[in-house]
LUMMINU-225750 format. One record per atom (N, C-alpha, C): residue in three letters; atom name; y, z, x. Coordinates in pm, 1 decimal, always signed. Layout:
# residues N
+-------+-------+----------+----------+----------+
! fivex ! setor !       yy !       zz !       xx !
+-------+-------+----------+----------+----------+
!   ALA !    CA !        Y !        Z !        X !
...
+-------+-------+----------+----------+----------+
END
This chain:
# residues 67
+-------+-------+----------+----------+----------+
! fivex ! setor !       yy !       zz !       xx !
+-------+-------+----------+----------+----------+
!   MET !     N !   -331.7 !  +6120.6 !   +170.8 !
!   MET !    CA !   -429.2 !  +6092.8 !   +101.0 !
!   MET !     C !   -449.4 !  +6249.5 !   +186.3 !
!   SER !     N !   -465.2 !  +6279.0 !    +62.6 !
!   SER !    CA !   -523.1 !  +6485.1 !   +126.8 !
!   SER !     C !   -689.6 !  +6484.7 !   +273.3 !
!   PHE !     N !   -603.6 !  +6613.8 !   +267.4 !
!   PHE !    CA !   -762.0 !  +6706.8 !   +386.2 !
!   PHE !     C !   -884.2 !  +6689.8 !   +237.4 !
!   SER !     N !   -862.7 !  +6767.0 !    +94.7 !
!   SER !    CA !   -956.7 !  +6786.1 !    +75.6 !
!   SER !     C !  -1010.4 !  +6616.4 !    +27.8 !
!   SER !     N !   -896.6 !  +6505.3 !    -40.6 !
!   SER !    CA !   -952.0 !  +6368.2 !    -23.3 !
!   SER !     C !  -1101.8 !  +6370.4 !    +25.9 !
!   GLU !     N !  -1046.5 !  +6357.8 !   +230.2 !
!   GLU !    CA !  -1141.9 !  +6269.1 !   +317.6 !
!   GLU !     C !  -1173.9 !  +6341.6 !   +348.7 !
!   VAL !     N !  -1252.1 !  +6408.7 !   +330.0 !
!   VAL !    CA !  -1377.0 !  +6569.0 !   +349.8 !
!   VAL !     C !  -1441.7 !  +6501.7 !   +201.0 !
!   LYS !     N !  -1408.1 !  +6462.0 !   +125.7 !
!   LYS !    CA !  -1493.9 !  +6446.0 !    -14.7 !
!   LYS !     C !  -1559.1 !  +6253.9 !    -12.3 !
!   GLN !     N !  -1466.5 !  +6180.9 !    +30.6 !
!   GLN !    CA !  -1512.3 !  +6074.8 !   +109.7 !
!   GLN !     C !  -1625.7 !  +6093.9 !   +200.5 !
!   GLU !     N !  -1578.4 !  +6148.8 !   +332.0 !
!   GLU !    CA !  -1707.4 !  +6091.9 !   +449.4 !
!   GLU !     C !  -1790.7 !  +6193.3 !   +347.9 !
!   LEU !     N !  -1819.8 !  +6311.4 !   +223.9 !
!   LEU !    CA !  -1957.4 !  +6392.7 !   +203.6 !
!   LEU !     C !  -2030.4 !  +6271.0 !   +111.6 !
!   CYS !     N !  -1917.6 !  +6219.7 !    +72.9 !
!   CYS !    CA !  -1971.0 !  +6167.3 !    -26.1 !
!   CYS !     C !  -2115.5 !  +6040.3 !    +41.0 !
!   ARG !     N !  -2031.6 !  +6011.0 !   +190.1 !
!   ARG !    CA !  -2060.2 !  +5877.1 !   +258.3 !
!   ARG !     C !  -2229.5 !  +5913.8 !   +297.3 !
!   VAL !     N !  -2333.6 !  +6028.5 !   +315.4 !
!   VAL !    CA !  -2390.2 !  +6121.5 !   +347.4 !
!   VAL !     C !  -2563.5 !  +6040.0 !   +271.0 !
!   PRO !     N !  -2590.9 !  +6004.8 !   +388.1 !
!   PRO !    CA !  -2707.1 !  +5928.1 !   +174.4 !
!   PRO !     C !  -2806.5 !  +6040.7 !   +126.8 !
!   LEU !     N !  -2814.0 !  +6028.3 !    +18.3 !
!   LEU !    CA !  -2954.6 !  +6168.6 !    -36.4 !
!   LEU !     C !  -3106.9 !  +6113.9 !    -49.5 !
!   SER !     N !  -3100.5 !  +6116.3 !    +61.9 !
!   SER !    CA !  -3280.0 !  +6142.8 !   +147.1 !
!   SER !     C !  -3330.1 !  +6260.0 !   +154.1 !
!   ARG !     N !  -3345.1 !  +6353.4 !    +87.6 !
!   ARG !    CA !  -3431.0 !  +6454.8 !    +69.8 !
!   ARG !     C !  -3422.6 !  +6492.5 !    -16.2 !
!   LYS !     N !  -3491.5 !  +6570.6 !   -101.5 !
!   LYS !    CA !  -3498.1 !  +6617.4 !   -266.0 !
!   LYS !     C !  -3414.2 !  +6775.6 !   -186.9 !
!   CYS !     N !  -3498.2 !  +6822.1 !   -107.3 !
!   CYS !    CA !  -3422.0 !  +6969.6 !   -126.8 !
!   CYS !     C !  -3244.5 !  +6953.4 !    -61.4 !
!   CYS !     N !  -3172.3 !  +6854.1 !    +27.1 !
!   CYS !    CA !  -3016.7 !  +6806.7 !     +8.1 !
!   CYS !     C !  -3023.3 !  +6790.3 !    -65.7 !
!   ALA !     N !  -3040.9 !  +6675.7 !   -214.8 !
!   ALA !    CA !  -2998.2 !  +6676.9 !   -362.3 !
!   ALA !     C !  -3001.6 !  +6796.2 !   -420.5 !
!   GLN !     N !  -3107.6 !  +6842.5 !   -422.1 !
!   GLN !    CA !  -3060.4 !  +7011.8 !   -448.8 !
!   GLN !     C !  -2959.7 !  +7024.6 !   -510.1 !
!   ALA !     N !  -2896.5 !  +7058.2 !   -372.4 !
!   ALA !    CA !  -2844.5 !  +7209.6 !   -301.7 !
!   ALA !     C !  -2646.5 !  +7145.1 !   -307.9 !
!   GLU !     N !  -2708.2 !  +7023.8 !   -279.4 !
!   GLU !    CA !  -2559.7 !  +6876.7 !   -346.1 !
!   GLU !     C !  -2523.7 !  +7001.4 !   -516.7 !
!   CYS !     N !  -2623.3 !  +6977.5 !   -566.5 !
!   CYS !    CA !  -2631.1 !  +7018.5 !   -754.8 !
!   CYS !     C !  -2580.5 !  +7115.9 !   -753.8 !
!   TYR !     N !  -2616.8 !  +7177.4 !   -684.2 !
!   TYR !    CA !  -2611.0 !  +7307.7 !   -706.1 !
!   TYR !     C !  -2510.8 !  +7367.0 !   -638.4 !
!   GLY !     N !  -2407.7 !  +7362.8 !   -550.1 !
!   GLY !    CA !  -2273.0 !  +7348.4 !   -556.6 !
!   GLY !     C !  -2176.3 !  +7278.8 !   -620.1 !
!   VAL !     N !  -2180.1 !  +7181.8 !   -702.4 !
!   VAL !    CA !  -2115.5 !  +7067.0 !   -754.2 !
!   VAL !     C !  -2132.7 !  +7193.5 !   -918.2 !
!   LEU !     N !  -2281.1 !  +7211.5 !   -970.7 !
!   LEU !    CA !  -2246.9 !  +7294.5 !  -1066.1 !
!   LEU !     C !  -2177.0 !  +7425.6 !  -1060.5 !
!   LEU !     N !  -2175.2 !  +7517.6 !  -1010.9 !
!   LEU !    CA !  -2125.4 !  +7664.2 !   -909.9 !
!   LEU !     C !  -2008.7 !  +7623.7 !   -977.3 !
!   TYR !     N !  -1909.2 !  +7482.7 !   -943.8 !
!   TYR !    CA !  -1759.4 !  +7477.8 !   -888.2 !
!   TYR !     C !  -1724.6 !  +7406.5 !  -1056.6 !
!   CYS !     N !  -1803.8 !  +7305.4 !  -1160.7 !
!   CYS !    CA !  -1747.0 !  +7204.8 !  -1223.1 !
!   CYS !     C !  -1627.1 !  +7291.3 !  -1298.4 !
!   ASN !     N !  -1640.1 !  +7216.8 !  -1408.2 !
!   ASN !    CA !  -1550.0 !  +7297.9 !  -1534.3 !
!   ASN !     C !  -1660.9 !  +7363.5 !  -1659.8 !
!   THR !     N !  -1755.1 !  +7278.7 !  -1616.8 !
!   THR !    CA !  -1861.4 !  +7341.5 !  -1776.5 !
!   THR !     C !  -2006.2 !  +7328.4 !  -1720.7 !
!   PHE !     N !  -2051.2 !  +7417.8 !  -1748.1 !
!   PHE !    CA !  -2210.3 !  +7434.5 !  -1690.1 !
!   PHE !     C !  -2281.9 !  +7512.5 !  -1843.2 !
!   SER !     N !  -2296.4 !  +7442.3 !  -1916.9 !
!   SER !    CA !  -2384.5 !  +7528.0 !  -2015.4 !
!   SER !     C !  -2575.3 !  +7430.2 !  -2095.1 !
!   PRO !     N !  -2606.7 !  +7503.5 !  -2164.6 !
!   PRO !    CA !  -2755.7 !  +7435.9 !  -2193.1 !
!   PRO !     C !  -2718.5 !  +7304.4 !  -2269.7 !
!   ARG !     N !  -2587.3 !  +7276.1 !  -2292.3 !
!   ARG !    CA !  -2562.8 !  +7236.0 !  -2401.5 !
!   ARG !     C !  -2408.1 !  +7141.2 !  -2342.3 !
!   GLU !     N !  -2460.1 !  +7095.1 !  -2237.3 !
!   GLU !    CA !  -2293.6 !  +7017.4 !  -2158.3 !
!   GLU !     C !  -2273.5 !  +7070.0 !  -1988.9 !
!   ILE !     N !  -2276.6 !  +6891.6 !  -1930.2 !
!   ILE !    CA !  -2246.6 !  +6915.7 !  -1808.1 !
!   ILE !     C !  -2057.1 !  +6922.4 !  -1793.4 !
!   ARG !     N !  -1980.5 !  +6892.1 !  -1741.1 !
!   ARG !    CA !  -1788.9 !  +6833.4 !  -1720.7 !
!   ARG !     C !  -1785.6 !  +6905.7 !  -1564.9 !
!   VAL !     N !  -1714.0 !  +6789.9 !  -1562.6 !
!   VAL !    CA !  -1696.8 !  +6785.3 !  -1411.0 !
!   VAL !     C !  -1564.5 !  +6728.6 !  -1406.3 !
!   ILE !     N !  -1452.9 !  +6733.5 !  -1384.8 !
!   ILE !    CA !  -1297.7 !  +6699.0 !  -1329.2 !
!   ILE !     C !  -1248.7 !  +6651.4 !  -1235.5 !
!   THR !     N !  -1263.6 !  +6511.6 !  -1218.9 !
!   THR !    CA !  -1220.2 !  +6470.4 !  -1121.8 !
!   THR !     C !  -1127.7 !  +6381.6 !  -1049.7 !
!   GLU !     N !  -1072.6 !  +6306.6 !   -981.4 !
!   GLU !    CA !  -1011.4 !  +6253.7 !   -879.8 !
!   GLU !     C !  -1035.9 !  +6180.7 !   -804.2 !
!   SER !     N !  -1140.4 !  +6243.6 !   -747.2 !
!   SER !    CA !  -1232.9 !  +6121.6 !   -640.8 !
!   SER !     C !  -1330.0 !  +5988.1 !   -694.8 !
!   ASP !     N !  -1262.2 !  +5922.7 !   -651.9 !
!   ASP !    CA !  -1398.2 !  +5796.3 !   -683.8 !
!   ASP !     C !  -1485.1 !  +5794.7 !   -653.3 !
!   PRO !     N !  -1497.4 !  +5829.5 !   -515.4 !
!   PRO !    CA !  -1664.8 !  +5817.9 !   -432.4 !
!   PRO !     C !  -1686.7 !  +5919.3 !   -482.2 !
!   PHE !     N !  -1705.2 !  +6032.8 !   -536.2 !
!   PHE !    CA !  -1761.4 !  +6079.2 !   -564.6 !
!   PHE !     C !  -1793.5 !  +6136.2 !   -712.4 !
!   ALA !     N !  -1710.5 !  +6032.6 !   -815.3 !
!   ALA !    CA !  -1734.0 !  +6019.0 !   -954.5 !
!   ALA !     C !  -1813.7 !  +5906.5 !   -923.8 !
!   GLN !     N !  -1822.7 !  +5844.6 !   -902.1 !
!   GLN !    CA !  -1939.5 !  +5694.1 !   -826.3 !
!   GLN !     C !  -2131.9 !  +5813.2 !   -769.3 !
!   ARG !     N !  -2146.5 !  +5908.3 !   -653.3 !
!   ARG !    CA !  -2247.2 !  +6002.1 !   -647.8 !
!   ARG !     C !  -2288.7 !  +6061.5 !   -757.9 !
!   LEU !     N !  -2201.4 !  +6132.8 !   -854.3 !
!   LEU !    CA !  -2244.1 !  +6224.8 !   -940.2 !
!   LEU !     C !  -2332.0 !  +6227.6 !   -988.1 !
!   PRO !     N !  -2402.2 !  +6058.7 !  -1134.9 !
!   PRO !    CA !  -2453.9 !  +6055.1 !  -1179.4 !
!   PRO !     C !  -2611.7 !  +5987.8 !  -1060.1 !
!   GLN !     N !  -2616.3 !  +5945.8 !   -920.7 !
!   GLN !    CA !  -2692.5 !  +5975.6 !   -880.5 !
!   GLN !     C !  -2779.5 !  +6055.0 !   -825.7 !
!   LEU !     N !  -2674.7 !  +6191.8 !   -761.1 !
!   LEU !    CA !  -2711.2 !  +6336.0 !   -725.0 !
!   LEU !     C !  -2801.7 !  +6341.6 !   -902.6 !
!   LEU !     N !  -2738.7 !  +6363.7 !   -987.9 !
!   LEU !    CA !  -2839.7 !  +6426.5 !  -1137.2 !
!   LEU !     C !  -2981.9 !  +6336.1 !  -1094.4 !
!   ASP !     N !  -2947.6 !  +6197.7 !  -1096.3 !
!   ASP !    CA !  -3064.0 !  +6141.1 !  -1143.0 !
!   ASP !     C !  -3214.6 !  +6174.7 !  -1067.5 !
!   ALA !     N !  -3163.3 !  +6181.6 !   -906.2 !
!   ALA !    CA !  -3235.3 !  +6237.6 !   -780.3 !
!   ALA !     C !  -3271.7 !  +6317.6 !   -834.9 !
!   VAL !     N !  -3213.3 !  +6485.3 !   -789.7 !
!   VAL !    CA !  -3251.4 !  +6606.3 !   -858.7 !
!   VAL !     C !  -3369.1 !  +6581.2 !   -977.6 !
!   GLN !     N !  -3313.3 !  +6527.8 !  -1068.3 !
!   GLN !    CA !  -3378.6 !  +6545.6 !  -1212.1 !
!   GLN !     C !  -3551.6 !  +6466.8 !  -1196.6 !
!   GLN !     N !  -3515.4 !  +6333.8 !  -1156.4 !
!   GLN !    CA !  -3678.7 !  +6275.4 !  -1116.3 !
!   GLN !     C !  -3755.5 !  +6292.9 !  -1028.1 !
!   GLY !     N !  -3693.5 !  +6411.1 !   -911.1 !
!   GLY !    CA !  -3740.3 !  +6467.4 !   -824.6 !
!   GLY !     C !  -3792.6 !  +6312.6 !   -718.3 !
!   LEU !     N !  -3723.5 !  +6173.3 !   -738.0 !
!   LEU !    CA !  -3761.4 !  +6077.0 !   -623.8 !
!   LEU !     C !  -3721.9 !  +6167.0 !   -480.1 !
!   TYR !     N !  -3749.2 !  +6191.9 !   -430.7 !
!   TYR !    CA !  -3787.3 !  +6288.1 !   -321.4 !
!   TYR !     C !  -3875.1 !  +6357.2 !   -229.6 !
!   GLU !     N !  -3935.0 !  +6371.6 !   -333.3 !
!   GLU !    CA !  -4048.3 !  +6432.0 !   -288.6 !
!   GLU !     C !  -4129.7 !  +6366.0 !   -189.0 !
+-------+-------+----------+----------+----------+
END
């Protein structure tokens, strides 16, 4: 397993508990994703933990669950 894969797995184990942290993480994802426009967001990843975390992250930010 590569170093970057290990780091992604470790970061995905951190629980989403604060809105500000979820927003910051989401912002970082959107900065480096494949496509980000008003019509489409496309993130390409080989990391299963990250692929599973992404919908949870977007929901948390969109719904403001951690206010």
